[in-house]
C-alpha positions in Angstrom: -111.5 140.7 8.8 -114.0 138.9 11.3 -116.0 139.3 13.8 -117.2 138.6 17.0 -119.9 140.4 19.6 -119.6 141.3 23.4 -122.8 142.7 24.8 -123.2 145.4 22.3 -119.9 145.8 21.1 -118.0 144.0 18.1 -114.8 142.7 18.3 -112.6 142.7 14.8 -110.2 140.1 14.6 -107.5 138.3 11.9 -108.0 134.5 11.4 -105.8 133.4 8.6 -103.8 129.9 7.9 -104.6 126.1 8.7 -102.6 124.1 12.0 -101.8 124.4 15.6 -103.1 128.0 16.7 -101.4 131.2 17.4 -102.8 134.2 19.2 -101.1 137.6 19.0 -101.5 140.4 20.6 -100.8 143.9 19.4 -99.5 147.2 21.3 -101.1 149.9 22.3 -102.1 152.3 19.7 -101.4 149.8 17.0 -104.0 147.3 15.4 -103.7 143.4 13.8 -102.2 145.0 10.9 -99.2 145.5 12.9 -98.6 141.6 12.8 -98.2 141.6 8.8 -94.7 140.2 8.7 -95.2 137.1 11.0 -98.7 136.4 9.8 -97.8 136.4 6.1 -95.2 134.2 7.1 -96.3 131.8 10.3 -99.8 131.4 8.4 -98.5 128.8 6.2 -97.9 126.7 8.8 -100.0 127.8 11.7 -103.3 129.1 11.5 -102.9 133.0 13.1 -105.9 135.0 14.9 -105.2 138.1 15.6 -107.8 140.1 17.9 -107.8 143.9 17.9 -108.1 145.5 21.4 -111.3 147.6 21.9 -110.8 150.8 20.9 -108.3 149.9 18.4 -108.3 149.2 14.5 -112.1 148.5 13.6 -113.1 146.8 17.0 -115.8 149.0 19.3 -114.9 150.7 22.3 -114.6 148.4 25.1 -118.1 147.1 26.6 -119.0 148.5 29.9 -118.4 144.9 31.5 -114.7 145.0 30.5 -112.6 146.8 32.7 -109.5 145.9 33.1 -107.0 143.4 30.9 -108.2 140.2 33.0 -112.1 141.5 31.4 -110.4 141.5 28.1 -108.8 138.4 28.4 -111.8 136.1 29.2 -113.3 138.2 26.0 -110.4 136.7 24.0 -111.2 133.5 25.5 -114.7 133.7 24.5 -113.7 134.5 21.3 -111.5 131.4 21.3 -114.5 129.1 22.5 -117.1 130.4 19.4 -114.1 129.2 17.3 -113.9 125.9 18.9 -110.1 126.2 19.6 -109.2 124.3 23.0 -105.2 125.0 22.6 -103.5 127.7 21.4 -100.0 129.5 22.2 -99.8 133.0 22.8 -97.7 135.7 21.2 -98.0 139.2 22.6 -95.9 142.8 22.3 -96.1 145.2 25.1 -99.8 145.4 26.1 -100.6 142.2 23.9 -98.1 140.3 26.2 -99.8 141.7 29.3 -103.1 140.3 28.4 -102.1 137.4 27.4 -100.4 136.9 30.5 -103.7 137.3 31.8 -105.0 134.7 29.0 -102.7 132.4 30.6 -103.4 133.1 33.9 -107.0 132.4 33.7 -106.7 129.1 31.5 -102.9 127.9 32.0 -104.0 124.2 30.3 -105.3 125.8 27.6 -101.9 127.4 26.3 -99.3 125.6 24.9 -96.3 128.2 24.0 -96.0 131.9 25.3 -94.1 134.9 23.3 -94.0 138.4 26.1 -92.3 141.0 23.7 -91.0 144.3 24.8 -93.9 144.4 27.7 -93.8 144.2 31.8 -96.3 141.9 34.0 -95.6 143.9 37.0 -97.2 146.8 38.0 -96.3 150.2 35.8 -93.5 152.0 37.3 -95.2 155.1 39.6 -93.6 158.2 37.9 -94.4 156.7 34.2 -98.0 155.9 35.3 -98.2 159.4 36.3 -96.9 160.5 32.5 -99.3 158.4 30.8 -102.4 159.1 33.2 -102.0 162.6 32.3 -101.1 162.3 29.0 -104.7 160.5 28.4 -106.2 163.3 30.6 -104.9 165.4 27.2 -106.6 163.1 24.7 -110.4 163.2 26.8 -110.0 167.1 27.2 -109.2 167.5 23.6 -111.5 165.2 22.3 -108.5 164.0 20.1 -104.8 163.3 20.2 -102.9 166.2 20.7 -99.5 167.2 18.7 -98.4 167.1 21.7 -98.9 163.6 22.7 -98.5 162.8 19.2 -94.9 163.5 19.7 -94.8 162.1 23.0 -95.8 158.5 21.8 -94.0 158.4 18.5 -90.8 159.2 20.0 -91.0 156.6 22.3 -92.5 153.5 19.9 -88.9 152.9 18.0 -85.0 152.6 18.4 -82.3 154.7 17.5 -82.9 154.9 13.5 -86.6 154.4 12.8 -88.0 154.0 9.3 -89.6 157.4 8.2 -92.1 155.4 7.1 -93.0 153.6 10.2 -93.1 157.0 12.0 -95.1 158.6 9.8 -98.3 155.7 9.5 -98.3 155.8 13.5 -98.4 159.6 13.3 -101.4 159.7 10.9 -103.2 156.8 12.3 -103.1 158.9 16.0 -103.8 162.3 14.0 -106.7 161.1 12.0 -108.6 159.5 15.0 -112.3 160.4 15.5 -113.4 161.7 19.0 -115.1 158.4 19.9 -111.6 156.7 18.7 -109.8 159.1 20.8 -112.2 158.1 23.5 -111.8 154.6 23.2 -108.3 154.5 23.1 -107.6 156.8 26.4 -109.8 154.3 28.1 -107.8 151.8 26.7 -104.6 153.0 28.3 -105.8 153.2 31.7 -106.4 149.5 31.6 -103.0 148.7 30.8 -101.3 151.5 32.6 -103.4 150.9 35.5 -102.8 146.9 35.3 -102.6 145.1 37.7 -99.3 143.0 39.1 -98.9 139.6 37.5 -95.6 139.4 38.2 -95.9 136.9 40.5 -98.4 134.5 38.9 -96.3 134.7 36.2 -93.5 133.5 38.4 -95.3 130.0 38.4 -96.0 129.4 34.8 -94.7 126.2 33.4 -94.8 126.3 29.9 -92.6 126.6 27.2 -92.0 130.9 27.3 -89.2 133.0 25.2 -89.3 136.8 26.2 -87.9 139.0 23.7 -86.5 142.2 23.8 -85.2 145.6 21.7 -82.6 146.7 23.1 -83.3 150.0 22.2 -86.6 150.3 23.4 -87.8 153.2 25.1 -90.9 152.3 26.7 -89.9 149.1 28.4 -86.6 149.2 29.1 -84.3 145.7 28.7 -83.9 145.2 32.2 -87.6 144.7 32.8 -87.5 141.8 30.2 -84.2 140.4 32.1 -86.7 140.6 35.2 -89.1 138.5 33.7 -86.5 136.0 32.3 -85.2 135.7 35.5 -88.5 134.9 37.5 -90.4 132.7 34.8 -88.4 129.3 35.3 -86.9 127.8 32.3 -88.0 130.8 29.7 -85.5 131.5 26.8 -84.4 135.5 26.2 -83.6 137.2 23.1 -82.1 140.4 22.9 -83.3 142.2 19.3 -80.4 144.4 18.2 -81.0 147.7 16.4 -85.0 147.5 17.5 -87.1 149.6 19.6 -90.2 148.7 21.2 -91.9 147.7 18.1 -89.1 145.3 17.7 -91.3 142.8 15.2 -91.5 145.7 12.6 -87.8 147.1 13.4 -86.4 143.7 12.7 -89.2 141.9 10.9 -87.3 139.2 9.5 -85.0 138.2 12.6 -88.2 138.3 14.9 -89.7 136.2 12.3 -87.5 133.5 12.3 -87.1 133.5 16.2 -90.7 132.7 16.5 -90.8 130.4 13.5 -87.9 128.3 15.9 -89.5 128.8 19.3 -92.8 127.3 17.6 -91.6 124.8 15.2 -90.5 123.4 18.7 -93.4 123.7 21.3 -96.3 124.8 19.1 -99.1 122.1 19.2 
């Protein structure tokens, strides 16, 4: 794991392989290890960079100046500048795809292709927004993740027949969060669920784009991905069978195959 400093805070990131650069964005409440099945394969042909969002994995809580996904996108671009990387492709899942969209908006000429998985770049629907902010308030009040909050997030992460080991590892990670980690994750959640509407910006994208979603996604319903596919001219769409929100871990081989095919055609 490598480190990059923003103000007084430290971002941790993976940097594996050589070749055209792929930048990965993990989902909320996960970390860089979420992409292990894909990085293991793709790093044989590409340079895979996987930053850990502020408060996630080994990364510090967000710097005071980073208050939004747009701000985080600028942090990632600063990392890529430091690494001397001018052009890259992006693949993000859920919140990872949301900040990846902000990167494209901020630096469109640098992005060669984009994969959006199990995400929505419009505003969070009001009912869901209120639910998430209530859960985050419970985390703040408890100075950790209460069982009810862990139960809720675990229930919505996966499809109808999830691996028990996947569920258990996710639960254990939340249950083991320190007071500082819990506060940092709640702060990150407010950036994600309180994000701005990027839909009209995304409709203007003129880069090869692939939109994928688990057929059983409870967090980001398939309809949302279909709306983005309709809005982004020339985008490709793929429905991932027998998968929920964390589709790349529920169908790792299929997702890796689709990414390999897409980047073979569009990454450089």
